[in-house]
N, C-alpha and C positions, 0 to 999 in steps of 0.2 A: 493534402490539406495544410495550409500554412498556419503558423501560430505566432502571434505577436508577443514577444517576451518583454517584461518590464526592463527599463533601462537601469543599469547599476547605479547605486548611490555614489555621487562624487565623493572623493576622500575629504575628510575633515580638514578645514584650513589650518595652516600653521602660522607662527609668528613671521615666517619668511614670506608669506603672502602679504604684499603691501597694504591691500585693502582691509586686512584683518590683523594688522600688527599690534593694535591696542585692544583687541577683543578679549573677552573672558571666555577662553576656549573650554575651560572646565564646565562652565554653565551651558555652553553651546553644544557640547558633545551629546547629551541625552536627547536633544530635540532635532539634531542635525538630520537623521534619517527621514523625518517628517517634513522638513522645510527645504532641504537641499534641492536646488533647481526650480523651486516654486517662486513665481512672481506675478504680480498683477499687471496686466497689459492695459495701457491707456493710449488711445489715439484721438487727437484733437484735429478735426477736419479743417481744411483750408478756410480761413476767414472766421473761424469759430473761436469762442472763449470757453474755458472750463476751469474749475477750481476744485481743490481737494484739501481737506484738513485731516491730520492724523495726530492722535494722542495715544501714546503708549500706555498700556494698562497693566495692572498686576494680574498675573495668571498663575496656574499651577502646572508645571514648575514656573517660577516667577521669571520667565524669559519671554520677551515680546519682540519679534523681529518682523519688520515690514519691508518688502522689496517691491519696487515699482519699475516698470520699463515704459517710458513715455515717448511718443512721437508727436511732435507739434507741426502741423501742416503749414503751408504757405500763408503768411500774414495772420496766423492764429496765435493764441495766447493761452498759457497754462500757469496757474498760480497754485503753489503748494505751500501750505503752512503747517508746521509740525511742532509737537511738544514732546520731548523725551523726558518722562517722569515715571514714577511708580515701580517699574520693573527692576529687579536686581541686575539683570543684564538686558539692555534694550538697544535696538539698532534700527535705524531708518536708512535704507539704501535706495537710491534712485538713479537710474540711467535715463538720460534725456537726449533725444536727437532733434535738432531744430532745422526745419526747412527754411527757404528763403523768406526773410522778413518776419520770422516768428519771434515770439518773446517768451522767456521762462523766468518766473519770479519765485524765489524761495525765501521764506522767512521761517527760521527755526530757533527754538530755545531748548537748552539742555539744563535741567535743574536736578542736581544729584546730591545725595548726602549718604552718610553711613559708608557702606562698602560698595555702593552701586557703580556699575560701569555702563555708560550711556554713550551712543555714537550716532552721528549723522554723517553719511558717506554719499557723495555725489560724483557723477561722471557725466558732464554736460558736453555734448558734441555739436559744435557749430558746423553743420555739413554743407550749408549753402550760404550765399552772400546775404548781407543785410540783416542778419538775425541779432537779437540782443538777449542778454541774460543778466540777472542781478540776484546775488545770493547774500543774505544777511543772517548771521547766526550769532546768538548771544548765549553764554553759559554762566550759570552761578553754581559753584561747587563748594560743599562743606564736608566735614568729617574726613574720611579716606576715599571719597568718591573720585572716579575718573570720568572726565567728559572729553570726547574727541570729535573733531571735525576733520574729515579728509575730503577735499574737494578738488576734483580735476576738471579743467576746462580745456577742451581740444578744439583747435580751429583748423579745418581742412585747407588744403593749398589754394583752392579756388573760392573760399568763403571770405571774400573781401568785404570790407565795411562792417565787419563784426564789431560789436561793442559788448564787452563782458566785464562784470565786476564782482568781486567777493569782498565782504567785510566780516571779519571774524574777531569777536572779543570775548574774553572770559574774565570772570570775577571770582577770586578765591576767598572764601570766608574763613578758611583755616589753612595753615601752612602744610597740613598733611594731605590736602586735596591736590589733584593733579589735572591740568588741562593740556590737551594735545591739539595743535592746530597745524594742518598741512595743506595749505592752498597750493595748487599746482597748475601751471600753464604750459600747454604744448601747442605752439603756434607755427603753422606752415605758410600762412598768408602774410603779406607785407603791408597791407593797408587796413590795419585794425586798431582798435582801442581797447586794451585789456589791462586791468589793474586788480591787485589784491592786497589786502593788509590783514595782519593778525597781531593782537595784543593780549597779554595776560597781566592782570594786576589785582589790586585790592581796593576797597572803598577809600575814597579820598578823605584823609583825616582832616584836612583843612576845611572841606565842605561840611563834614560832620560837626566840627567845632563851630562853624558859622551858624549852622542850624540850631545847635544847642544854645548859642548866644541869643537866638531869637525865641527861646523857650520851647523848642520842639524836643521831646524826650528822645534819648539815644536810640531806643528800639524803633520808634516811629520814624526817625530820621533815616535809619538804615533801610527800613521797609520802603520809604518813599524813593530813595535813591535807586534801590534795586528794581522797583516797579518801573521807573523811567528807563532804566537800563534794558530791561526785558522788553518793554513796549516797542523798542526799535525793530524787533523781529516781526511785529504784526501791524505796523503802521500802514502797509500797503493794502490791507484788507478793506475794501470799500463798503462791504455790508457791515453796518454798525453792530447789528445783533450778533453776527458771526464773530466779529472782532472782540466784542465784550465776552462772548462765551469762552473763547480760547484763552483770553487774558485772565478771565475768572479762574479757569483751571490752573493757570500758571501761578496766580496769586495764592491759591489754596496750597499748592505745593511749596511755594516760597514761604508762606506763613508757618508751615510745619518745620522748615529748616531753621528759622530764626528764634 
């Protein structure tokens, strides 16, 4: 009589693991046995479209980690919009494989304060020709919070006509906050269009002065500028109600930070 034995728990990641280099490993350790190796599988069939929204929540312990593995079929589309808030340590990780002519759209926002550590980690694999991907991530960080985006785009040797873009921007409200951005391209095809950009900065003082000269109170001016900054992550959501819902959650979190 045969017996199926449970698989051993993979070892806890270390700072030497590139995908975990900015993680809060002390917060991760207690929950690791329950989450290691677990992920949500999503398959979008050829010609179909699917969308998913993720908002990290406060838990006990206050660690929220979501891991997705997505395969997008021929000429299919998958939209993922996510909001990293609330958790002391929060992580959204997604692995995406695109077949011929498929499209992946990511819009993500990280809003952290206090001692929070929040991450969005992506591994997008263009496995076949003619696929496209677009990733837009915006972070607002205050206090001693750490916000990180690690985004890898891989293009297979025969995946010609790939078009991939990453746009990563972070706004620091305090000098003690930290933003990490690591966009990465690994390209083996020669007929592709791939681009990435990452910036970290503070609110434009000239713009704040201009708004003050027009009678807008400083706190309201900051809120309006940050709202527009975060909105970039969700502009691709076509469903107005869905866009207003996730933007509303973002504004609530932002209001608590200002």
